[in-house]
C-alpha positions as CSV (number, residue, x, y, z in Angstrom):
1,M,88.6,75.0,97.6
2,N,90.9,76.5,94.9
3,G,94.2,75.3,96.4
4,Q,94.8,78.4,98.5
5,P,95.0,78.1,102.3
6,V,91.8,79.3,104.1
7,H,93.7,82.1,105.9
8,R,94.7,83.6,102.5
9,I,91.1,83.6,101.3
10,A,89.9,85.2,104.5
11,E,92.5,88.0,104.1
12,R,91.0,88.9,100.8
13,I,87.5,88.9,102.2
14,V,88.2,91.0,105.4
15,E,90.4,93.9,104.4
16,R,92.3,95.6,107.2
17,L,91.5,99.2,107.7
18,L,94.4,101.6,108.3
19,T,94.7,104.8,110.4
20,A,95.8,108.1,108.9
21,E,99.2,107.5,110.4
22,E,99.5,104.1,108.7
23,A,98.2,105.4,105.4
24,G,100.8,108.2,105.6
25,Q,103.6,105.7,106.1
26,I,102.5,103.7,103.1
27,L,102.0,106.7,100.9
28,G,105.1,108.5,102.1
29,L,103.0,111.5,103.3
30,K,102.7,113.3,106.6
31,T,99.6,112.5,108.6
32,S,98.4,116.1,108.2
33,T,98.6,115.7,104.5
34,V,96.6,112.5,104.6
35,R,93.9,114.2,106.7
36,R,93.8,117.2,104.3
37,L,93.4,114.9,101.2
38,T,90.7,113.1,103.1
39,Y,88.9,116.4,103.9
40,T,89.1,117.5,100.3
41,R,87.9,114.1,99.2
42,E,91.0,113.4,97.1
43,L,91.8,110.3,99.2
44,P,89.1,107.7,99.6
45,C,88.2,106.6,103.1
46,V,85.6,104.7,105.1
47,H,83.8,105.5,108.3
48,P,83.5,102.2,110.1
49,T,81.8,103.4,113.3
50,G,80.3,106.7,112.4
51,R,81.2,110.1,111.1
52,R,84.3,110.8,113.2
53,A,86.3,107.6,112.8
54,V,88.2,107.6,109.5
55,R,90.0,104.6,108.1
56,Y,91.6,103.7,104.8
57,K,91.5,100.5,102.8
58,L,94.9,99.1,101.8
59,S,93.6,98.3,98.4
60,D,92.6,102.0,97.8
61,L,96.1,103.1,98.9
62,E,97.7,100.5,96.6
63,A,95.6,101.7,93.7
64,L,96.7,105.3,94.4
65,L,100.3,104.3,94.5
66,R,100.0,102.5,91.1
67,M,98.4,105.6,89.6
68,R,101.2,107.8,90.9
69,S,103.9,105.4,89.6
70,Q,102.5,105.4,86.0
71,P,103.9,108.2,83.8
72,A,101.5,110.7,82.5
73,R,100.4,110.2,78.9
74,A,101.1,113.1,76.5
75,S,97.9,114.3,74.9
76,E,97.5,113.2,71.3
77,R,97.5,116.0,68.7
């Protein structure tokens, strides 16, 4: 292949979905805050088995953390 072990390639293909509790731990938020952000659609989520089950992609959470860690740009005048 491209020199990477097969298990590393498989990790990229099948992304682990996280619970609200796990997402909260990664983001440094309470579980209730994660659920509120999900309800208001400020936090992307997936429904793997129907409407009630809610899970979060690690890549989405990492992207959110990257956005939060970048300083806000001052508007140009």
